[in-house]
N, CA, C and O atoms as a Tripos MOL2 file, in Angstrom:
@<TRIPOS>MOLECULE
protein
  172   171    43     0     0
PROTEIN
NO_CHARGES

@<TRIPOS>ATOM
      1 N         -18.5260   32.4740  -62.5830 N.3       1 MET1
      2 CA        -19.4470   31.4720  -63.0990 C.3       1 MET1
      3 C         -19.9130   31.8380  -64.5080 C.2       1 MET1
      4 O         -20.0570   30.9720  -65.3710 O.2       1 MET1
      5 N         -20.1460   33.1250  -64.7260 N.am      2 ARG2
      6 CA        -20.5890   33.5550  -66.0550 C.3       2 ARG2
      7 C         -19.5400   33.2680  -67.1100 C.2       2 ARG2
      8 O         -19.8690   32.9130  -68.2420 O.2       2 ARG2
      9 N         -18.2600   33.4240  -66.7330 N.am      3 GLU3
     10 CA        -17.1920   33.1600  -67.6920 C.3       3 GLU3
     11 C         -17.1410   31.6820  -68.0600 C.2       3 GLU3
     12 O         -16.8730   31.3380  -69.2100 O.2       3 GLU3
     13 N         -17.3970   30.8040  -67.0850 N.am      4 LEU4
     14 CA        -17.4160   29.3730  -67.3810 C.3       4 LEU4
     15 C         -18.5610   29.0140  -68.3220 C.2       4 LEU4
     16 O         -18.3980   28.1930  -69.2250 O.2       4 LEU4
     17 N         -19.7130   29.6310  -68.1070 N.am      5 LEU5
     18 CA        -20.8440   29.3800  -69.0050 C.3       5 LEU5
     19 C         -20.5700   29.9080  -70.4100 C.2       5 LEU5
     20 O         -20.9410   29.2750  -71.3990 O.2       5 LEU5
     21 N         -19.9250   31.0590  -70.4970 N.am      6 ARG6
     22 CA        -19.5740   31.6200  -71.8030 C.3       6 ARG6
     23 C         -18.5860   30.7070  -72.5180 C.2       6 ARG6
     24 O         -18.7200   30.4650  -73.7170 O.2       6 ARG6
     25 N         -17.5960   30.2010  -71.7870 N.am      7 LEU7
     26 CA        -16.6170   29.2860  -72.3690 C.3       7 LEU7
     27 C         -17.2900   28.0010  -72.8410 C.2       7 LEU7
     28 O         -16.9670   27.4850  -73.9100 O.2       7 LEU7
     29 N         -18.2250   27.4860  -72.0460 N.am      8 ALA8
     30 CA        -18.9410   26.2660  -72.4310 C.3       8 ALA8
     31 C         -19.7540   26.4910  -73.6980 C.2       8 ALA8
     32 O         -19.8420   25.5990  -74.5420 O.2       8 ALA8
     33 N         -20.3470   27.6680  -73.8430 N.am      9 ARG9
     34 CA        -21.1050   27.9680  -75.0650 C.3       9 ARG9
     35 C         -20.1890   28.0400  -76.2790 C.2       9 ARG9
     36 O         -20.5680   27.6160  -77.3710 O.2       9 ARG9
     37 N         -18.9880   28.5730  -76.0940 N.am     10 GLN10
     38 CA        -18.0450   28.6750  -77.2090 C.3      10 GLN10
     39 C         -17.5290   27.3030  -77.6260 C.2      10 GLN10
     40 O         -17.2650   27.0670  -78.8050 O.2      10 GLN10
     41 N         -17.3870   26.4000  -76.6620 N.am     11 LEU11
     42 CA        -16.8670   25.0710  -76.9670 C.3      11 LEU11
     43 C         -17.9270   24.1360  -77.5480 C.2      11 LEU11
     44 O         -17.6080   23.0580  -78.0490 O.2      11 LEU11
     45 N         -19.1770   24.5540  -77.4760 N.am     12 ARG12
     46 CA        -20.2630   23.7110  -77.9470 C.3      12 ARG12
     47 C         -20.2630   23.6140  -79.4630 C.2      12 ARG12
     48 O         -19.9850   24.5920  -80.1570 O.2      12 ARG12
     49 N         -20.5730   22.4450  -79.9660 N.am     13 CYS13
     50 CA        -20.6240   22.2170  -81.4140 C.3      13 CYS13
     51 C         -22.0700   21.9040  -81.7960 C.2      13 CYS13
     52 O         -22.6240   20.9000  -81.3480 O.2      13 CYS13
     53 N         -22.6760   22.7430  -82.6090 N.am     14 ASP14
     54 CA        -24.0700   22.5590  -83.0030 C.3      14 ASP14
     55 C         -24.2010   21.9920  -84.4120 C.2      14 ASP14
     56 O         -25.2540   22.1200  -85.0370 O.2      14 ASP14
     57 N         -23.1550   21.3760  -84.9080 N.am     15 SER15
     58 CA        -23.1710   20.8510  -86.2680 C.3      15 SER15
     59 C         -24.0660   19.6190  -86.3640 C.2      15 SER15
     60 O         -24.0020   18.7410  -85.5030 O.2      15 SER15
     61 N         -24.8970   19.5430  -87.3980 N.am     16 PRO16
     62 CA        -25.7390   18.3530  -87.5670 C.3      16 PRO16
     63 C         -24.9400   17.1460  -88.0810 C.2      16 PRO16
     64 O         -25.4200   16.0140  -88.0180 O.2      16 PRO16
     65 N         -23.7240   17.3850  -88.5890 N.am     17 ASP17
     66 CA        -22.8870   16.3110  -89.1110 C.3      17 ASP17
     67 C         -22.2390   15.5500  -87.9460 C.2      17 ASP17
     68 O         -21.4590   16.1360  -87.1960 O.2      17 ASP17
     69 N         -22.5460   14.2520  -87.7810 N.am     18 PRO18
     70 CA        -21.9960   13.4990  -86.6500 C.3      18 PRO18
     71 C         -20.4670   13.4070  -86.6730 C.2      18 PRO18
     72 O         -19.8340   13.3960  -85.6170 O.2      18 PRO18
     73 N         -19.8750   13.3430  -87.8530 N.am     19 ARG19
     74 CA        -18.4130   13.2440  -87.9470 C.3      19 ARG19
     75 C         -17.7590   14.5270  -87.4400 C.2      19 ARG19
     76 O         -16.7740   14.4850  -86.7030 O.2      19 ARG19
     77 N         -18.3080   15.6470  -87.8370 N.am     20 GLU20
     78 CA        -17.7580   16.9350  -87.4000 C.3      20 GLU20
     79 C         -17.9160   17.1170  -85.8880 C.2      20 GLU20
     80 O         -17.0170   17.6320  -85.2240 O.2      20 GLU20
     81 N         -19.0540   16.6950  -85.3520 N.am     21 ALA21
     82 CA        -19.2710   16.7900  -83.9030 C.3      21 ALA21
     83 C         -18.2920   15.8880  -83.1520 C.2      21 ALA21
     84 O         -17.7700   16.2740  -82.1060 O.2      21 ALA21
     85 N         -18.0400   14.6840  -83.6850 N.am     22 PHE22
     86 CA        -17.0980   13.7670  -83.0360 C.3      22 PHE22
     87 C         -15.6860   14.3410  -83.0460 C.2      22 PHE22
     88 O         -14.9930   14.2980  -82.0300 O.2      22 PHE22
     89 N         -15.2590   14.8740  -84.1780 N.am     23 VAL23
     90 CA        -13.9180   15.4620  -84.2740 C.3      23 VAL23
     91 C         -13.7950   16.6420  -83.3140 C.2      23 VAL23
     92 O         -12.7550   16.8210  -82.6800 O.2      23 VAL23
     93 N         -14.8370   17.4380  -83.2060 N.am     24 HIS24
     94 CA        -14.8260   18.5780  -82.2890 C.3      24 HIS24
     95 C         -14.6680   18.0990  -80.8380 C.2      24 HIS24
     96 O         -13.8600   18.6400  -80.0840 O.2      24 HIS24
     97 N         -15.4490   17.0810  -80.4600 N.am     25 ARG25
     98 CA        -15.3590   16.5440  -79.0920 C.3      25 ARG25
     99 C         -13.9840   15.9460  -78.8280 C.2      25 ARG25
    100 O         -13.4460   16.0770  -77.7290 O.2      25 ARG25
    101 N         -13.4170   15.2910  -79.8330 N.am     26 LEU26
    102 CA        -12.0900   14.7070  -79.6830 C.3      26 LEU26
    103 C         -11.0440   15.7930  -79.4490 C.2      26 LEU26
    104 O         -10.1610   15.6320  -78.6070 O.2      26 LEU26
    105 N         -11.1370   16.8840  -80.1830 N.am     27 ARG27
    106 CA        -10.1930   17.9970  -79.9990 C.3      27 ARG27
    107 C         -10.3420   18.6330  -78.6210 C.2      27 ARG27
    108 O          -9.3460   18.9040  -77.9510 O.2      27 ARG27
    109 N         -11.5680   18.8690  -78.2030 N.am     28 VAL28
    110 CA        -11.7980   19.4760  -76.8900 C.3      28 VAL28
    111 C         -11.3100   18.5450  -75.7860 C.2      28 VAL28
    112 O         -10.6780   18.9980  -74.8310 O.2      28 VAL28
    113 N         -11.5920   17.2650  -75.9040 N.am     29 GLY29
    114 CA        -11.1460   16.2940  -74.9040 C.3      29 GLY29
    115 C          -9.6320   16.2020  -74.8310 C.2      29 GLY29
    116 O          -9.0610   16.1060  -73.7450 O.2      29 GLY29
    117 N          -8.9840   16.2320  -75.9840 N.am     30 THR30
    118 CA         -7.5220   16.1940  -76.0150 C.3      30 THR30
    119 C          -6.9430   17.4450  -75.3770 C.2      30 THR30
    120 O          -5.9620   17.3730  -74.6360 O.2      30 THR30
    121 N          -7.5430   18.5840  -75.6610 N.am     31 GLY31
    122 CA         -7.0790   19.8360  -75.0610 C.3      31 GLY31
    123 C          -7.2180   19.8300  -73.5500 C.2      31 GLY31
    124 O          -6.3170   20.2800  -72.8430 O.2      31 GLY31
    125 N          -8.3300   19.3290  -73.0510 N.am     32 VAL32
    126 CA         -8.5490   19.2560  -71.6000 C.3      32 VAL32
    127 C          -7.5530   18.2870  -70.9660 C.2      32 VAL32
    128 O          -7.0050   18.5680  -69.9000 O.2      32 VAL32
    129 N          -7.3170   17.1420  -71.6210 N.am     33 ALA33
    130 CA         -6.3700   16.1630  -71.0900 C.3      33 ALA33
    131 C          -4.9590   16.7530  -71.0380 C.2      33 ALA33
    132 O          -4.2370   16.5400  -70.0650 O.2      33 ALA33
    133 N          -4.5640   17.4870  -72.0730 N.am     34 LEU34
    134 CA         -3.2520   18.1280  -72.0720 C.3      34 LEU34
    135 C          -3.1390   19.1810  -70.9750 C.2      34 LEU34
    136 O          -2.1040   19.2960  -70.3190 O.2      34 LEU34
    137 N          -4.1900   19.9340  -70.7850 N.am     35 LEU35
    138 CA         -4.1930   20.9500  -69.7330 C.3      35 LEU35
    139 C          -4.0320   20.3110  -68.3490 C.2      35 LEU35
    140 O          -3.2710   20.8060  -67.5170 O.2      35 LEU35
    141 N          -4.7490   19.2140  -68.1110 N.am     36 ILE36
    142 CA         -4.6360   18.5100  -66.8360 C.3      36 ILE36
    143 C          -3.2220   17.9610  -66.6610 C.2      36 ILE36
    144 O          -2.6500   18.0570  -65.5760 O.2      36 ILE36
    145 N          -2.6610   17.3910  -67.7130 N.am     37 LEU37
    146 CA         -1.3060   16.8460  -67.6400 C.3      37 LEU37
    147 C          -0.2870   17.9420  -67.3210 C.2      37 LEU37
    148 O           0.6040   17.7360  -66.4960 O.2      37 LEU37
    149 N          -0.4080   19.0850  -67.9560 N.am     38 ILE38
    150 CA          0.5140   20.1870  -67.7090 C.3      38 ILE38
    151 C           0.3960   20.6750  -66.2710 C.2      38 ILE38
    152 O           1.4080   20.9320  -65.6190 O.2      38 ILE38
    153 N          -0.8190   20.8010  -65.7770 N.am     39 VAL39
    154 CA         -1.0240   21.2480  -64.4000 C.3      39 VAL39
    155 C          -0.4280   20.2430  -63.4130 C.2      39 VAL39
    156 O           0.1880   20.6330  -62.4210 O.2      39 VAL39
    157 N          -0.6110   18.9530  -63.6860 N.am     40 LEU40
    158 CA         -0.0530   17.9460  -62.7810 C.3      40 LEU40
    159 C           1.4610   17.9270  -62.8200 C.2      40 LEU40
    160 O           2.0990   17.7300  -61.7860 O.2      40 LEU40
    161 N           2.0500   18.1280  -63.9860 N.am     41 LEU41
    162 CA          3.5070   18.1300  -64.0940 C.3      41 LEU41
    163 C           4.1280   19.3540  -63.4500 C.2      41 LEU41
    164 O           5.2550   19.2800  -62.9600 O.2      41 LEU41
    165 N           3.4320   20.4690  -63.4370 N.am     42 LEU42
    166 CA          3.9570   21.6890  -62.8350 C.3      42 LEU42
    167 C           3.8170   21.6890  -61.3170 C.2      42 LEU42
    168 O           4.4350   22.5140  -60.6440 O.2      42 LEU42
    169 N           3.0420   20.8090  -60.7850 N.am     43 ARG43
    170 CA          2.8170   20.7320  -59.3470 C.3      43 ARG43
    171 C           3.9870   20.2910  -58.5680 C.2      43 ARG43
    172 O           3.9110   20.1900  -57.3440 O.2      43 ARG43
@<TRIPOS>BOND
     1     1     2 1
     2     2     3 1
     3     3     4 2
     4     3     5 am
     5     5     6 1
     6     6     7 1
     7     7     8 2
     8     7     9 am
     9     9    10 1
    10    10    11 1
    11    11    12 2
    12    11    13 am
    13    13    14 1
    14    14    15 1
    15    15    16 2
    16    15    17 am
    17    17    18 1
    18    18    19 1
    19    19    20 2
    20    19    21 am
    21    21    22 1
    22    22    23 1
    23    23    24 2
    24    23    25 am
    25    25    26 1
    26    26    27 1
    27    27    28 2
    28    27    29 am
    29    29    30 1
    30    30    31 1
    31    31    32 2
    32    31    33 am
    33    33    34 1
    34    34    35 1
    35    35    36 2
    36    35    37 am
    37    37    38 1
    38    38    39 1
    39    39    40 2
    40    39    41 am
    41    41    42 1
    42    42    43 1
    43    43    44 2
    44    43    45 am
    45    45    46 1
    46    46    47 1
    47    47    48 2
    48    47    49 am
    49    49    50 1
    50    50    51 1
    51    51    52 2
    52    51    53 am
    53    53    54 1
    54    54    55 1
    55    55    56 2
    56    55    57 am
    57    57    58 1
    58    58    59 1
    59    59    60 2
    60    59    61 am
    61    61    62 1
    62    62    63 1
    63    63    64 2
    64    63    65 am
    65    65    66 1
    66    66    67 1
    67    67    68 2
    68    67    69 am
    69    69    70 1
    70    70    71 1
    71    71    72 2
    72    71    73 am
    73    73    74 1
    74    74    75 1
    75    75    76 2
    76    75    77 am
    77    77    78 1
    78    78    79 1
    79    79    80 2
    80    79    81 am
    81    81    82 1
    82    82    83 1
    83    83    84 2
    84    83    85 am
    85    85    86 1
    86    86    87 1
    87    87    88 2
    88    87    89 am
    89    89    90 1
    90    90    91 1
    91    91    92 2
    92    91    93 am
    93    93    94 1
    94    94    95 1
    95    95    96 2
    96    95    97 am
    97    97    98 1
    98    98    99 1
    99    99   100 2
   100    99   101 am
   101   101   102 1
   102   102   103 1
   103   103   104 2
   104   103   105 am
   105   105   106 1
   106   106   107 1
   107   107   108 2
   108   107   109 am
   109   109   110 1
   110   110   111 1
   111   111   112 2
   112   111   113 am
   113   113   114 1
   114   114   115 1
   115   115   116 2
   116   115   117 am
   117   117   118 1
   118   118   119 1
   119   119   120 2
   120   119   121 am
   121   121   122 1
   122   122   123 1
   123   123   124 2
   124   123   125 am
   125   125   126 1
   126   126   127 1
   127   127   128 2
   128   127   129 am
   129   129   130 1
   130   130   131 1
   131   131   132 2
   132   131   133 am
   133   133   134 1
   134   134   135 1
   135   135   136 2
   136   135   137 am
   137   137   138 1
   138   138   139 1
   139   139   140 2
   140   139   141 am
   141   141   142 1
   142   142   143 1
   143   143   144 2
   144   143   145 am
   145   145   146 1
   146   146   147 1
   147   147   148 2
   148   147   149 am
   149   149   150 1
   150   150   151 1
   151   151   152 2
   152   151   153 am
   153   153   154 1
   154   154   155 1
   155   155   156 2
   156   155   157 am
   157   157   158 1
   158   158   159 1
   159   159   160 2
   160   159   161 am
   161   161   162 1
   162   162   163 1
   163   163   164 2
   164   163   165 am
   165   165   166 1
   166   166   167 1
   167   167   168 2
   168   167   169 am
   169   169   170 1
   170   170   171 1
   171   171   172 2
@<TRIPOS>SUBSTRUCTURE
     1 MET1         2 RESIDUE 1 A MET
     2 ARG2         6 RESIDUE 1 A ARG
     3 GLU3        10 RESIDUE 1 A GLU
     4 LEU4        14 RESIDUE 1 A LEU
     5 LEU5        18 RESIDUE 1 A LEU
     6 ARG6        22 RESIDUE 1 A ARG
     7 LEU7        26 RESIDUE 1 A LEU
     8 ALA8        30 RESIDUE 1 A ALA
     9 ARG9        34 RESIDUE 1 A ARG
    10 GLN10       38 RESIDUE 1 A GLN
    11 LEU11       42 RESIDUE 1 A LEU
    12 ARG12       46 RESIDUE 1 A ARG
    13 CYS13       50 RESIDUE 1 A CYS
    14 ASP14       54 RESIDUE 1 A ASP
    15 SER15       58 RESIDUE 1 A SER
    16 PRO16       62 RESIDUE 1 A PRO
    17 ASP17       66 RESIDUE 1 A ASP
    18 PRO18       70 RESIDUE 1 A PRO
    19 ARG19       74 RESIDUE 1 A ARG
    20 GLU20       78 RESIDUE 1 A GLU
    21 ALA21       82 RESIDUE 1 A ALA
    22 PHE22       86 RESIDUE 1 A PHE
    23 VAL23       90 RESIDUE 1 A VAL
    24 HIS24       94 RESIDUE 1 A HIS
    25 ARG25       98 RESIDUE 1 A ARG
    26 LEU26      102 RESIDUE 1 A LEU
    27 ARG27      106 RESIDUE 1 A ARG
    28 VAL28      110 RESIDUE 1 A VAL
    29 GLY29      114 RESIDUE 1 A GLY
    30 THR30      118 RESIDUE 1 A THR
    31 GLY31      122 RESIDUE 1 A GLY
    32 VAL32      126 RESIDUE 1 A VAL
    33 ALA33      130 RESIDUE 1 A ALA
    34 LEU34      134 RESIDUE 1 A LEU
    35 LEU35      138 RESIDUE 1 A LEU
    36 ILE36      142 RESIDUE 1 A ILE
    37 LEU37      146 RESIDUE 1 A LEU
    38 ILE38      150 RESIDUE 1 A ILE
    39 VAL39      154 RESIDUE 1 A VAL
    40 LEU40      158 RESIDUE 1 A LEU
    41 LEU41      162 RESIDUE 1 A LEU
    42 LEU42      166 RESIDUE 1 A LEU
    43 ARG43      170 RESIDUE 1 A ARG
């Protein structure tokens, strides 16, 4: 559980710039979607 919290803290974006925060969320979301797709294809 501690490792998940540490990972969540690393993925967090504290930038006050809304554009930078949006791009960060888009990258993280794309990475998660790719990870899910790879796991489903390997099943």
